[in-house]
C-alpha positions in Angstrom: -0.1 0.0 0.0 1.1 3.6 -0.7 0.8 4.9 2.8 3.1 2.1 4.1 6.0 3.6 1.7 5.5 7.1 2.3 6.8 9.0 5.1 4.3 11.5 6.1 4.2 14.5 8.7 6.4 14.4 11.7 5.0 17.1 14.3 7.1 18.3 17.0 5.2 18.8 20.6 6.8 22.2 20.5 6.4 25.3 18.2 9.9 26.9 17.6 8.9 30.0 15.9 6.0 32.0 14.9 5.9 35.1 12.9 4.3 38.2 14.2 1.2 39.5 11.9 3.3 42.2 10.4 5.9 39.7 9.0 3.0 37.5 7.8 1.6 40.6 5.7 5.0 40.9 4.0 5.7 37.3 3.6 2.7 35.1 3.2 0.5 33.7 0.2 -2.0 35.5 -1.7 -1.0 34.6 -5.2 -1.4 31.9 -7.5 1.3 29.6 -8.9 0.4 30.9 -12.6 1.6 34.2 -11.5 5.1 33.0 -10.6 7.7 33.5 -13.5 10.8 31.4 -14.4 13.2 33.9 -12.5 14.4 33.0 -9.2 13.1 34.8 -6.2 15.4 36.1 -3.4 14.2 33.5 -0.7 16.3 31.1 1.2 14.4 27.8 1.2 15.5 25.0 3.6 14.8 21.3 2.8 15.5 18.1 4.3 14.3 15.2 5.9 11.9 15.4 9.2 14.2 15.9 12.5 16.8 17.7 10.0 16.5 20.9 11.8 15.2 22.8 9.1 13.1 25.3 11.5 15.7 25.4 14.2 18.8 26.2 11.6 16.2 28.5 9.7 15.6 30.6 13.0 19.3 31.1 13.5 20.0 32.0 9.7 17.0 34.5 9.5 18.5 36.3 12.3 21.9 36.1 10.6 20.7 37.4 7.2 18.3 39.7 8.9 15.0 38.2 7.1 11.7 37.0 8.4 11.5 33.2 8.7 8.6 31.5 7.3 7.6 28.0 8.5 5.6 26.4 5.9 3.4 24.3 8.5 2.8 27.1 10.9 2.8 29.8 8.9 1.0 28.9 5.9 -0.6 25.7 5.9 -2.5 26.5 9.0 -3.7 29.7 8.0 -4.6 28.6 4.5 -6.7 25.6 5.7 -7.9 27.4 8.7 -7.2 24.3 11.3 -3.9 22.8 12.7 -1.7 20.8 10.3 -2.3 17.6 12.7 -5.9 18.0 12.5 -5.9 18.2 8.8 -3.7 15.2 8.5 -6.1 13.1 10.9 -9.3 14.2 8.8 -7.6 13.4 5.5 -5.0 10.5 6.0 -1.6 10.3 4.7 -2.1 9.7 0.9 -5.1 12.9 0.5 -3.2 15.0 3.0 -0.1 14.8 0.9 -2.2 16.0 -2.1 -4.0 18.8 -0.1 -0.7 19.8 0.8 1.0 20.2 -2.8 -2.3 22.2 -3.7 -1.8 24.5 -0.6 1.8 25.1 -1.6 0.8 26.0 -5.1 -0.8 29.0 -3.6 2.3 30.1 -1.6 4.4 32.8 -2.1 7.0 35.2 -0.4 9.7 37.6 -0.8 13.1 37.8 0.8 12.6 35.2 3.4 14.0 32.2 5.2 11.6 29.6 4.3 11.4 26.1 6.2 9.9 23.5 4.2 8.3 20.6 5.9 9.7 17.0 5.4 7.0 16.0 2.8 6.7 18.8 0.8 9.2 17.5 -1.9 6.8 14.7 -2.3 4.6 16.8 -4.6 6.5 17.3 -7.9 4.3 20.2 -9.3 4.1 22.0 -5.9 7.9 21.8 -5.8 8.7 23.1 -9.1 6.7 26.0 -8.0 8.4 26.4 -4.7 11.9 26.4 -6.8 10.7 29.6 -8.4 10.5 31.4 -5.2 14.4 31.2 -4.3 17.4 29.0 -3.7 16.7 25.8 -2.4 19.0 24.5 0.2 19.1 20.9 1.2 20.3 20.1 4.7 22.0 16.8 4.2 22.0 15.5 7.7 23.5 12.1 8.6 20.5 9.6 8.9 22.1 8.5 12.5 21.6 12.2 13.9 18.0 12.2 12.5 17.2 8.8 14.1 18.9 10.0 17.5 16.6 13.3 17.5 13.3 11.3 17.0 14.4 9.1 19.6 15.1 11.9 22.0 11.7 13.5 21.0 10.2 10.1 21.8 9.0 9.7 18.1 8.7 5.7 17.8 6.4 5.8 14.9 5.7 8.3 12.1 1.9 8.6 10.6 2.0 6.4 7.7 4.6 4.0 9.1 3.6 0.4 9.2 4.2 -1.7 12.3 6.9 -3.7 10.4 8.6 -0.6 8.6 12.0 0.5 10.0 12.5 4.0 10.4 15.8 4.1 8.9 14.3 2.4 6.0 11.6 5.0 5.5 14.4 7.7 5.6 16.3 6.2 3.0 13.3 6.1 1.0 12.6 9.4 1.3 16.1 10.7 0.2 15.1 10.0 -3.5 12.6 12.9 -3.2 15.3 15.5 -2.0 17.8 14.6 -4.2 17.3 16.5 -7.5 15.2 19.1 -5.8 17.7 21.3 -4.5 20.1 24.1 -5.7 22.6 23.7 -3.1 23.6 20.8 -0.8 25.0 21.8 2.7 26.7 18.6 3.9 26.3 18.6 7.9 28.5 16.9 10.0 28.0 14.3 12.6 26.2 16.2 15.7 26.9 19.3 14.1 24.9 22.0 16.1 22.1 24.0 14.5 24.3 27.1 14.9 27.3 25.7 13.0 25.0 24.1 10.5 23.5 27.9 9.8 26.8 29.3 9.8 27.7 27.0 7.2 24.8 27.5 5.1 25.6 31.3 5.2 29.3 30.5 3.9 28.0 28.3 1.5 25.3 30.6 0.1 28.0 33.6 -0.1 30.5 31.4 -1.9 27.9 30.4 -4.7 27.0 34.1 -5.1 30.5 34.8 -6.2 30.9 31.4 -7.8 30.2 32.0 -11.4 33.2 34.6 -12.1 36.2 33.1 -14.0 39.6 35.1 -15.3 42.4 34.8 -17.4 45.6 33.9 -15.7 47.1 36.9 -17.6 44.3 39.3 -16.5 45.7 42.7 -15.0 45.1 43.1 -11.5 44.2 46.6 -12.4 41.7 45.5 -14.9 37.9 45.8 -13.6 35.3 43.2 -14.7 36.5 41.1 -17.7 35.1 37.6 -16.0 33.3 34.8 -17.8 31.0 32.4 -16.6 31.6 28.6 -16.2 29.8 27.6 -19.6 31.7 30.4 -21.3 35.1 29.2 -20.1 34.1 25.5 -21.1 33.0 26.5 -24.6 35.9 28.9 -25.0 38.7 26.5 -23.6 41.7 29.3 -23.7 41.4 33.0 -22.9 41.7 35.7 -25.6 44.8 37.1 -24.0 46.4 33.3 -24.3 46.1 32.8 -20.6 44.2 30.1 -19.0 40.7 30.4 -17.1 40.7 30.1 -13.4 37.9 30.7 -10.8 38.3 34.2 -9.4 37.5 33.3 -6.1 39.0 30.1 -6.0 37.3 26.9 -4.9 35.7 26.4 -1.6 37.5 24.4 1.2 35.5 22.0 2.9 35.6 21.3 6.5 36.8 17.6 7.8 33.3 17.0 9.0 32.2 17.6 5.3 35.1 15.2 3.8 33.6 12.7 6.4 30.4 12.4 5.1 31.8 11.3 2.1 34.0 8.5 3.4 31.3 5.9 2.6 30.0 7.3 -0.5 30.5 5.7 -4.1 32.8 7.4 -6.6 29.8 8.6 -8.3 28.1 10.1 -5.1 31.6 11.8 -4.2 32.0 13.0 -7.8 28.3 14.5 -7.5 29.1 16.2 -3.8 32.6 17.5 -4.8 31.5 19.0 -8.2 28.6 20.6 -6.7 31.0 22.8 -4.5 32.8 23.6 -7.9 30.3 24.3 -10.6 27.5 27.0 -10.0 24.1 25.5 -9.6 23.0 28.3 -12.0 25.0 26.9 -14.7 24.5 23.2 -14.2 21.8 22.4 -11.6 22.5 19.5 -9.3 19.8 17.2 -10.9 21.4 17.7 -14.4 25.1 17.1 -13.1 24.0 14.1 -11.3 22.7 12.5 -14.7 25.9 13.2 -16.3 28.1 11.8 -13.6 25.9 8.8 -13.4 26.5 8.5 -17.3 30.2 9.3 -17.1 31.0 6.6 -14.4 28.6 3.7 -15.4 29.9 0.3 -15.3 29.5 0.2 -19.2 32.5 2.7 -19.3 34.6 1.7 -16.3 35.8 -1.9 -16.0 35.6 -1.6 -12.0 32.7 -0.6 -9.8 34.9 1.5 -7.9 36.1 3.5 -11.0 39.6 4.0 -9.3 40.7 0.8 -7.2 43.6 1.5 -4.8 46.3 -1.0 -4.8 48.9 -1.4 -2.0 52.2 -2.0 -3.7 54.7 -2.3 -0.9 55.0 -0.8 2.5 53.3 2.6 2.5 53.0 3.3 -1.2 49.4 2.8 -2.6 48.9 2.7 -6.5 45.8 4.7 -7.6 44.8 2.9 -10.8 43.3 5.9 -13.1 43.4 3.6 -16.2 40.3 1.4 -16.0 38.2 4.0 -18.3 37.3 2.9 -21.9 40.7 4.3 -23.3 43.1 3.0 -20.7 44.4 6.3 -19.2 43.5 8.5 -16.5 42.1 11.1 -19.1 39.0 9.2 -19.2 38.2 10.3 -15.6 37.8 13.8 -17.1 36.7 13.2 -20.6 33.9 11.0 -20.1 32.2 14.0 -18.3 33.5 17.1 -20.0 32.1 16.3 -23.2 28.6 16.2 -21.6 29.0 19.7 -20.2 30.2 20.9 -23.4 27.2 19.3 -25.4 24.8 20.8 -22.9 26.2 24.4 -23.1 26.2 24.2 -26.7 22.8 22.8 -26.9 21.6 25.8 -24.7 23.3 28.4 -27.2 21.7 27.0 -29.9 18.2 27.3 -28.6 16.3 30.1 -30.3 19.2 31.1 -32.6 21.7 29.7 -35.4 23.5 26.5 -34.3 26.1 26.6 -32.0 28.9 24.7 -34.2 32.1 23.7 -32.4 35.4 22.1 -33.7 37.2 20.7 -30.7 40.8 21.3 -31.6 43.2 19.0 -29.6 47.0 18.4 -29.2 48.0 15.2 -27.7 50.9 13.5 -26.2 49.3 10.1 -26.6 46.3 9.7 -24.1 44.5 12.7 -24.5 43.6 12.3 -28.1 41.9 8.9 -27.8 40.1 9.9 -24.5 38.7 13.1 -26.5 37.7 10.9 -29.3 35.9 8.4 -27.3 34.2 11.1 -25.1 32.6 12.8 -27.8 31.8 10.1 -29.9 29.4 8.8 -27.3 27.2 11.8 -27.3 23.9 11.4 -28.7 23.6 11.8 -32.4 21.5 14.7 -32.1 24.2 16.6 -30.3 27.0 15.3 -32.5 25.9 17.5 -35.5 26.9 20.4 -33.4 30.4 19.4 -32.4 33.4 17.9 -34.3 36.7 16.8 -33.3 40.2 17.2 -34.7 43.3 15.8 -32.9 46.9 16.4 -33.8 49.5 14.1 -32.2 53.5 13.6 -32.9 53.5 10.7 -35.8 56.7 9.4 -34.2 56.3 10.5 -30.6 53.3 8.2 -29.4 53.3 4.3 -28.9 51.9 2.0 -31.7 49.1 1.2 -29.4 48.0 4.7 -28.7 48.3 5.4 -32.5 46.1 2.4 -33.6 43.6 3.6 -31.1 43.2 7.0 -32.4 43.8 6.4 -36.2 40.8 3.5 -35.8 38.0 5.7 -34.5 35.0 5.2 -36.9 33.0 8.4 -35.7 32.0 10.7 -38.5 32.6 13.8 -36.5 36.2 13.2 -35.9 39.5 13.7 -38.1 42.9 12.4 -36.6 46.2 13.7 -38.0 49.6 13.3 -37.6 52.6 15.7 -37.5 56.1 15.3 -38.1 57.2 16.9 -35.1 56.8 16.6 -31.2 53.9 17.4 -28.9 55.4 20.9 -28.0 54.6 21.8 -31.6 51.3 20.5 -31.6 50.4 22.4 -28.7 52.0 25.7 -29.7 50.0 25.3 -32.8 46.6 25.0 -31.3 47.3 27.8 -29.0 48.4 30.1 -31.7 45.1 29.3 -33.9 43.1 30.0 -31.1 44.7 33.4 -30.2 44.6 34.3 -33.9 40.8 33.5 -34.0 40.1 35.0 -30.6 38.4 38.5 -30.5 36.3 38.1 -33.8 33.5 40.6 -34.1 31.3 37.8 -35.1 31.6 36.3 -31.4 32.1 36.9 -28.0 32.6 33.6 -26.9 36.3 32.9 -27.9 37.9 31.7 -31.0 35.7 31.7 -34.1 36.4 30.9 -37.5 33.9 33.4 -39.5 34.1 31.8 -42.9 32.8 28.5 -41.4 30.6 29.7 -38.6 32.3 27.7 -36.4 33.6 28.0 -33.0 37.1 26.7 -31.7 37.5 25.2 -28.5 40.1 22.7 -26.4 39.4 19.6 -24.3 43.1 19.1 -23.1 43.7 20.5 -19.6 44.1 24.0 -20.7 40.0 23.7 -20.5 38.9 24.3 -17.1 35.8 21.8 -17.6 38.6 19.1 -18.6 40.7 19.9 -15.4 37.9 19.9 -12.8 36.9 16.4 -12.7 40.5 15.6 -12.2 40.1 17.0 -8.5 37.6 14.4 -7.8 39.9 11.2 -7.9 42.4 12.7 -6.1 40.1 13.5 -3.2 38.4 10.1 -3.7 41.8 8.0 -3.1 42.2 9.7 -0.1 39.0 9.0 1.1 39.5 5.4 0.1 42.5 5.3 2.4 40.5 6.5 5.2 37.7 4.1 4.5 40.0 1.0 4.5 41.4 2.2 7.8 45.1 3.0 6.4 44.6 6.8 7.7 42.4 8.6 9.6 40.5 11.6 8.6 43.0 14.6 8.6 46.1 12.7 8.5 48.6 13.8 6.0 49.5 11.8 2.6 52.0 12.4 0.1 51.1 12.0 -3.7 53.7 11.4 -6.6 52.8 12.1 -10.2 54.5 11.3 -13.5 54.3 15.1 -14.8 54.3 16.6 -18.2 51.5 19.3 -18.7 51.2 20.0 -15.0 47.3 19.2 -15.3 46.9 15.8 -13.0 49.4 17.1 -10.5 47.5 20.5 -10.4 44.2 18.6 -9.9 45.9 17.2 -6.7 46.8 20.9 -5.7 43.3 22.1 -6.0 42.2 18.9 -4.1 44.5 20.3 -1.3 42.9 23.8 -1.5 39.4 22.2 -1.1 40.6 20.7 2.1 42.3 16.9 1.4 45.3 17.1 3.5 48.1 16.2 0.9 51.4 17.0 2.5 54.0 16.9 -0.5 53.5 16.8 -4.1 56.2 14.6 -5.9 56.7 15.9 -9.4 58.0 13.1 -11.2 59.6 13.3 -14.7 61.5 11.6 -17.3 64.8 13.0 -19.0 62.5 16.0 -20.1 63.2 17.1 -16.8 62.6 20.8 -17.5 59.8 21.0 -14.3 62.7 19.1 -12.0 65.2 22.0 -12.6 62.4 24.5 -12.4 60.9 23.3 -8.9 64.5 23.2 -7.8 66.1 26.7 -9.1 62.9 28.7 -10.1 64.3 29.2 -13.3 62.3 27.7 -16.4 64.8 27.7 -19.1 64.2 26.4 -22.5 67.2 27.8 -24.4 69.5 24.9 -24.5 66.9 22.1 -24.4 65.7 19.5 -27.0 63.0 17.3 -26.5 64.1 13.6 -25.6 61.7 10.8 -27.0 61.2 8.4 -24.5 59.2 5.3 -23.3 57.0 7.6 -21.2 55.6 9.7 -24.0 52.7 11.5 -22.5 55.3 13.5 -20.3 57.7 14.3 -23.1 56.7 17.8 -22.8 58.7 20.8 -22.4 56.2 23.5 -22.2 54.1 22.7 -19.2 50.9 24.9 -19.9 49.0 24.1 -16.4 52.1 25.6 -14.6 50.6 28.7 -15.4 47.4 28.1 -13.6 49.4 27.1 -10.5 51.9 30.2 -10.4 48.4 32.3 -10.6 47.1 30.2 -8.0 50.4 31.0 -5.8 50.4 34.7 -6.6 47.0 36.3 -7.8 49.0 38.4 -9.9 47.9 38.6 -13.6 50.4 41.2 -14.8 53.5 39.0 -13.3 51.9 35.9 -15.0 51.8 37.5 -18.5 55.1 39.0 -18.2 57.0 35.6 -17.3 54.9 33.6 -20.1 55.7 36.4 -22.5 59.3 36.1 -21.7 59.0 32.3 -21.9 57.7 32.5 -25.6 60.2 35.2 -26.9 63.2 34.9 -24.8 62.9 30.8 -23.9 63.0 31.4 -20.1 61.8 33.2 -17.1 62.4 33.2 -13.5 60.1 33.5 -10.6 60.8 35.7 -7.6 62.4 34.0 -4.5 59.4 34.3 -2.2 57.5 32.5 -5.0 60.3 29.6 -5.2 60.1 29.3 -1.4 56.4 29.0 -1.6 56.8 26.2 -4.2 59.4 24.1 -2.2 57.0 24.1 0.7 54.7 21.7 -1.0 56.7 20.4 -4.0 59.6 17.8 -4.5 60.8 16.9 -7.8 63.1 14.2 -9.2 63.4 12.8 -12.6 64.9 9.2 -14.0 66.7 7.9 -17.0 65.1 5.4 -19.3 67.3 2.6 -18.0 66.0 3.4 -14.4 62.5 3.2 -15.6 63.0 0.2 -17.3 64.6 -1.6 -14.2 61.6 -0.5 -12.0 59.4 -2.1 -14.2 61.3 -5.2 -14.2 61.8 -5.3 -10.5 58.2 -4.9 -9.4 56.9 -7.6 -11.9 59.6 -10.0 -10.7 58.7 -9.3 -7.1 54.8 -9.5 -7.2 53.5 -9.8 -10.7 52.2 -6.2 -10.7 53.0 -4.9 -14.1 53.5 -1.1 -14.6 53.4 1.3 -17.6 56.5 3.4 -18.4 54.7 6.5 -16.8 54.0 5.0 -13.6 57.4 3.4 -13.6 58.9 6.9 -13.3 56.9 7.8 -10.5 57.8 4.8 -8.6 61.5 5.2 -9.3 61.4 8.9 -8.3 59.1 8.1 -5.3 61.4 5.5 -3.9 64.0 8.4 -3.6 61.7 10.8 -1.6 59.1 8.5 0.2 58.9 9.5 3.7 58.8 7.0 6.5 56.1 8.1 8.7 53.2 8.5 6.2 51.8 7.0 3.1 52.4 8.1 -0.4 50.0 7.6 -3.3 51.3 6.8 -6.7 49.4 7.7 -9.9 49.3 5.2 -12.5 48.3 7.0 -15.2 47.9 4.4 -18.0 47.5 0.7 -18.5 50.6 -1.1 -19.4 48.9 -2.5 -22.7 49.2 0.8 -24.3 53.0 0.8 -24.2 53.4 -3.1 -25.0 56.8 -2.8 -26.7 58.6 -0.9 -24.0 57.0 -2.9 -21.4 58.3 -6.3 -23.1 61.6 -4.9 -23.6 61.9 -3.9 -20.0 61.2 -7.5 -19.0 63.5 -8.9 -21.5 61.1 -10.3 -23.6 61.6 -10.5 -27.4 59.2 -8.6 -29.5 57.2 -10.8 -31.7 56.2 -8.0 -34.2 55.0 -4.6 -33.9 51.5 -5.8 -34.7 49.4 -4.7 -31.8 47.4 -8.1 -31.6 50.7 -9.9 -31.1 51.9 -7.5 -28.6 48.7 -8.2 -26.5 49.3 -11.9 -26.9 52.6 -11.6 -25.6 51.6 -9.6 -22.7 48.9 -12.1 -21.9 51.2 -15.0 -21.8 53.1 -13.3 -18.8 49.7 -13.6 -16.8 50.3 -10.1 -15.3 48.3 -8.0 -12.6 46.2 -6.1 -13.3 44.5 -8.1 -16.4 44.7 -6.9 -19.8 42.4 -4.0 -20.8 39.3 -5.5 -22.1 38.3 -2.5 -24.4 41.6 -1.7 -25.6 41.8 -5.3 -27.0 39.0 -4.7 -29.1 40.0 -1.3 -30.2 43.3 -2.4 -31.7 41.7 -4.8 -34.1 39.5 -2.4 -35.8 40.8 -1.4 -39.2 42.6 2.1 -39.4 40.4 4.8 -40.9 42.6 8.0 -40.5 45.8 8.2 -42.3 46.9 11.9 -42.9 50.1 13.2 -41.8 51.4 16.6 -42.0 54.8 18.6 -42.1 55.6 20.7 -39.1 54.0 23.6 -40.8 51.4 25.8 -38.9 49.8 26.6 -42.4 49.4 23.2 -43.4 47.4 22.3 -39.9 45.3 25.2 -40.8 44.7 24.1 -44.3 43.9 20.7 -42.9 41.4 22.2 -40.4 39.7 24.2 -42.8 39.1 21.3 -45.2 37.5 19.2 -42.4 35.3 21.8 -41.1 34.1 22.4 -44.9 33.5 18.9 -45.1 31.8 18.0 -41.9 29.8 21.3 -41.4 29.3 22.5 -45.0 29.4 26.1 -46.0 
């Protein structure tokens, strides 16, 4: 029966607060739902389970904000019906009461108040749709144990509508679904957190969200007023018109330990939603939409493991975070299964009521980004693919044969894969120069725009803030896994070692620390292209006498680390300084940070690098000792970490790619003779070793697909532009 499934009205024995007649005249209902516009009102609307303390918190919050408090039960329903709520409930019974309550809510309005909903209000869909137009809905996400304790203290052992065999905890879990998706802002309440502390947290979160939708370029002058972009704009644009990278003007919100504690027992998808809610303005992506995107991105048909990022203890206090279980076998999947959905959603909105918003995602890849971008955008619904095409540039001789097979075999109609007879730095600098050339067009205010073909250009590598942001999630999540398995307690410090080229992955960990994850040291691990090691040691970024070494870890064969710019802006907040330094790098091939900035860097960062021989030896040693097979990038991290591991706390090692992607080098490191350079034969040779983890299933299928993309260009920017324009003409037409 329905009444046994529904959690009906909880009535407290005491009324906590009633408004004066004057307040009610200012805040009570006298309008119909039809008169409410889609524009959000200025009310703060508190929602949560019975026993969540909404009215108590609301009373404190109302005083803090100098607003009247409206309790829906006491100040609307009773006056609307002319009888006490308890009496109406007794007359109608649970089912009819919920319907009557919803109809009453449709005739409620208020202005600039704090509104406390009842626990059952969200059950009525049409009424809640009306309520959400009145202001910002704040979900007080209180631990179930706290709610059960409060109900016990109030001597509530059964709630109206609860059958004799129905457990109260089960009802609370059932009701949770009606709160999820109805709120604009979730406030994670800690265990046994006081109403006063919760009210303060609500005020803090509201203040943060008011200013959260402003993004600036890392090169924007500190003297320049305005000039900010919204979240949707920075995702669509990718690179700022001045050549800088977009960053949130006020930074990311730092969560309290009590909030992180609430995420320990959550799934990866639940953690991702709750963390990203703190980073993405709800006015840009509503939590209900974000939840759908997250569930799609990290579903089991895309990631081979239910926990998405498994944590494996390698030896002593070193733990490997396996970031390679996505469809293209690298850590890039964790961002690029989500970012294309954001991009497509924003493109769809831009296209409503106007000409189609057509975009070309132009990507430079050092190996893994390209295949991940291709996979992520090819999974979009067909209705959205007509608006978005992807062109990938890769160094023809600078990636592994498996990586090349992955990309060149992609069969989607909206993708184009192009090899370049140069290195990754040329590919990336070419993309940046094209963006800069096409920015500021009078045809568009939304970044690079090719007026001849009516196509917007954007990026999907980590220069795009929408690509970088999901990387914060997995760094936080693996820390929470260490807490959940009892390796550490909440708040205990942990080091993290990451093979680093473009600085995006390690920057995700830095942002996780800014959000409250207690990472102690960041260990930046490099191969022979050790410009970052030298920079973090000396403060001088010097490219004058460097040439790129091609190594067995090609994804970090990079000399110009784009996201270093974001990190230096995070430290200094000085757009003028950043613009000057990277202007020097572009024209003089070096810059030097001030001594005080170097000191700040070295407080949190250690850096090291290793030779190819050391990397190969690490692969061999680890496999011989426990059967665990590292890819070359992870082996770089392991080699450097062994030199710098602290004895008093754990270290996380970022395993950024599956060893299958680098089969020739891995097999050579193990002393196994190569059968041929055929990807299929290489996989068979790996399988014969019976390694841990197992071979990557999706990758095994991908390499057997026929090659579709065969274009290879010289290292000539004009050739790249010609190829790009030809692809736009073929795909979008003119």
